[in-house]
N, C-alpha and C positions, 0 to 999 in steps of 0.2 A: 521511456525508451525500452525496447526489447533488446536484451543483450544477446548477440549472436554467439559470443564466445566469452566465457567468464571463468577465471581461475581464482575464485575468492579464497579457497582454502590452501593455497600454496604455502602460506606462512605456517599453517597448522600442520600440514601433511607433507612438509618439505622433505627432500631427500636425506637419507641417513648420513650420507657423506658430508652434506653441508652442515648438519646439526652436530656432527661429531666434533668434540672439542669446544663447542660453543655452549659453555656451561649454563649461562643465563637462559638462552633460547631452549635448551634441552629441558631445563626445569619448568619453563613456561609452558611449553607444549605438553609435557607430562602432566602438569597440574590441570590442564584442560581435558586431555583425553583420558586421564585416570584420576578423576575427581574423587578424593576421599575426605574433603573438607566437611565441616559441620553444615547441615542444610541451611541454617539460618545465616551463614556467612555471605556477605555481598560478593558478587563476582563481576569482573571486568574483562572484556575480551577486545583486542584490537588486531586487525589483520588487513593486508593490502588486497586490492582488487585490480584485475586487468580485464578490460572488456573491449569489444568492437561493435560498432553499429554504423550503418551506411551514412546516417546524418551527422555523425560525430568523428568518424575515423577511430583511431585507437584512443582508449580512455584509461587513465591511470588514477586509482583512487585509494582511499583509506576508510575502512569501516570500523565502527566500535559499538559495543553493547555493554550496558551496565544493568544488572538485575539485583534486586534486594527486597527484603521484607522490612516494613516499618518497625523500628525498635528491635530488629533482628528476631521478630516473633513470627514463626512460620504459620501461625493461625491467621495472620493477616494475609491479604492477597499479594501476589508477587507483582512488584512494580518493575517497569522496564523503561530505560532511556537508551535510544540508539541514535547514532550519527553516521553520516556518510559525506565525504568530500571528494571531489574529482576535478581533474583537468584533462583536456583532450588535445590532440595534435592540431585541432582547428581553433585553438585559443579560446575554447569555451570552458566554463567552470561552474561548479555548483557546491552548495553547502546545505545539507539536509539534517534536520533533527526531528525525531518523533518520540512521544512519551505517553505512557499510561501509568500514572502515579497515584497510589492510595496512601492515605495517612493511617495512623494507628486506629485499629478497630474499624477501618474502612469507612470512617465517617465523612471524609472528603475524597473526591475523585477528580483528578486533573487529567484531561485527555486532549492532546493537541499535536500540532506539527508546525515546522518552520521550513520554508524552501527559499533559498536565495540562489539564483542561477542565471547564467547567460547561456541560452540553450535553444537550438532550433526546434520548431514545432512543425510537423507535417499537417497542412490544412487541406482536407479533402472536400470541404464544403459542408453544407448543413443538410441533415435528414438522412434517412435510410437509403435514398437513391443516389447518394453522393458517389462519385467514381472511385474505383479501387486505386488508381494512380493519383497521387496527391496533386492538387492544383497549384500549391505554392508552398515554399519552405519559408516559414516565418521566423526571422531572427528577432529576438527581444531580450531585454533584461527583465527578470521577474522576481517579485518578492511576494511570498504567500505566508501569512501567519494566521493559524486557526487555533483557538483555545476554548475549552469548556471548563468551567469551574462549577462543580456540582456538589451539593450537600445531601447527605442521606436523610430522607424524610421518615422512612421506616425501613426495616431490613430489606436490603438489595434495591430499594427504590430511591433514585436520586433526582434532584431538580436544581436548576441553576441557570447561570448566564452563559451565553455563547457569543463569541466574537470572531469575525472573519475579515481579514484585511488582505486585499490583493492589488498589487501595483504592477502594471505592464508598461514599460517605457522603451524608447528607442526602437520602436516597432518598424520592421521592414519586411514587406511581402515580396519574396523573390519567386516570381512565377515560373513554373516549369515550361520549357519551350514547346512541349507537345500538348499542354493543357488548353482546353477551350477557354474562351473569355468567360469571366464570372463576376458577379456583383460583389464588391468589397463588403465584408460583414461589419456590423456594428462593433465599435471598439478597435477598428483597424489602425487608429492613430495612437492607441494606448489609452489607459484609464487608471484611476485610483478609486477603489471602491471599499468602503468600510461597512460591514454588516453587523448589526447588533440584534440579539434576540434571546430566546429562551429555549431550554432543552429539558426533556423529561426522559430519564434513562432507567431501565430495569437491567440490573447486572448481578448475576450470582455466580460468575466465573471465578475460579481461584487462580488460574495461571493463564494470562491472556495470550501467551506465546504458544501454548499447547493445551487447549481446553479438552478435558476428558469427559466432562459432564457439566451442563449448565445452559444458561440462556443470556442473551444480550439483546436489548431492543431500545432503539433511540427514536424519539420523535422531536424534531427541532424546527424552529421557525426563525428565519433571519430576515431583517429588513435593511436594505441598502438605500437609505434616504438621500434625496438629491442634495440636501444641505451638507452631507458628509461624503458624498460619492459623485463621481462623474456621471453615473447613470442611476436612475431610480427604478429599483425592482425588488422583488422579494423571493425567497426560496423556502420550500418545505422539504425536509428530508425524513424519510422513514427507512430504518435499517434494522432488520430483525435477523438474529442468528440463533440457531438451535443445535445443541450438541447432545448426542445420546450414545452411551456406551453399548457396544455389541460384544458380549463375552467379556473376557478379562482384559484384553489389550487393544481392542479395535473400537473405532469411533465413527459414527455416522453424523455428518455435519450438514446443515442447510443454511442458506442465506437468501433473504428476500430484500431487495433494495428498490426504493423509489425516490426520485428527485424531481421536483416540480418547480418551475420558475415562472414568474409572472411579472410583466412590465418590460422595460427596455433592457434586455439582457445582452451584455457584450459577448462576443464569440468565445472568449477564453473562460467564461464562467457559465456557459451552457452546461447541460448534463452531458458529460463526456464518457463514452463507453470505451472499455479496454483497460490495460494496465497489468500490474503484477498480482492483483488481488482478484477482482471481479472480471470475468470474461478474459482470462489469460489467453494469450495468442493474438489478441488484437492490440495494435498500437493505441496508447491512450489518446482519445480524441479522434480515432478513425471514424467513428460516427458521433455526431453531436446534434443536439436540438434543445428545445425548451424543456422537454420532459424525458425521463427514462424510467423503464421498468426492467429489472434484471433479477435473475435467480441463479443459484448454483447449488449443487450437491457434491459432497466429497466423502469417500470412504477411506479411512486411515487405518493402517495396520502397524501399530507402534508398540513393540517391534514385531518383525517377522519371526515366525518360529523356525529359525535356521539351525538351531542346535549348537553351532560353533561360536555364535555371538548373539548377544541380546541388544546390540546397538544399531542395527540396521532395520529400517522400516520402509514402508511404501504407501502410496496413496493413488487413488484414481478419482477423477472429477469430471463433471460436465456442467455446462451452464447454457442459458438462453437469455437474450435481451433484445430490447428495441428502444429506439428514441422516436419522438413524435412531437409535432408542433401544437396540437390541441387534443381534446378528448373525444373527437368525433371518430366513429368507426372507420371512416375513410382514411384517417390519419394513421391509425394503428394497423398497418397493412403488411409489415414485413418483420420477421424475427430471425435473428442469426444465432448460431450455436457455437459452442467452444467445448472441447473435450481433451482429456489427456491423462497423464499419470506422472509419477516421479518417485524418486528414492529419498529416504530420510536417514540421517546419521545422528545418533544421540550425542550431543555435544556436552551438555551438562547433566549427567545422570541424576544427581541429587535433586535438581530442580526440574527434571523432565522436559528439557528444551532440546529440540531437534533443529538441525540444518536441513533445508529442503532444496532439492534440485528437481524442477518440474519441466516437462515438455508438453506444450499445448498445441493442439491442432484446430484449425478453423477452416472455413470455406475459402480463405484467402492466403493461407500460409501457416507457418509454424513459429512458435515462440519458445525461448529457453529462459529459465529463471533460476537464480541461486540466491537464497536468502536464509537468514536465521529466523525461526518461528514460522508457524503455518500462515497460509494466505488470509485466513479469517478465523 
């Protein structure tokens, strides 16, 4: 969902009049904005969100973030667990959890996410020639659980098991009155798919929410066997991220993403372009097909040399991507772009964690995003 209007920091930056006399809230906000605690101390943040999107109407939510070092040892990598829950005026709901957790000495790495939601999806069709106006608004109940359990083989190199479970039920395609007739995609009646596989990860980042220098590269294979799934297919994912410092406080970041699906792939598990990370500005799933190639570059100034404060930063980014059905030259015929910029606010100074507000522009419109931590 692209949030057209979002006031996620109201709780943190609320009016002085409201906070006056509210001792607990005053101390809470002060502890966040003027963090003087030991760097090794775990920190927990919770704040409300208010958002609007055409497919949901008004949305009211609650977000949280927990960051810590294993054994309170700052030589370990920073672990983060974040959650988000919401309800809308259209009686939709969702519960999300994401985590990147490292054990002591970074020997084990747990990386995953959970999504439980009843939420409309805009279905535009399949391929790069799908129409700008959506063909159908798909109502469905969804459960998505993805987990990687990785063990360090040698310094920064991890290998382990990956699992991905996706359930889509109570599926209803509500066609747009102006939409032309279209063929119903595979999985239109719902599906339960469990993928099991292996992952190889190189990761020398220290702070996953704001990487100043380092590399991350994942190569994963998942098999959704017919004995465990509604559909029989397999997926290969390649995700490489490179971060290089420029001067004392700036960072140049690159990401190269490939997703490749083989077999009978349901529409909800095709390679989906868009979202709040890669190809910002496009609705997640605006373009979908069997395969995707995407890349982006971002220049981060953290912080800006303003003189009066060292807690405000900025970023500029650009990306390009395509989806395609096979590897013939005729299939890879169209590439779309995304570009934009945003402001940053240093939320946890000791742990170097920023809140980002991004505005992204595409050939089809504009997207707004407000999150804690960088996009990648």
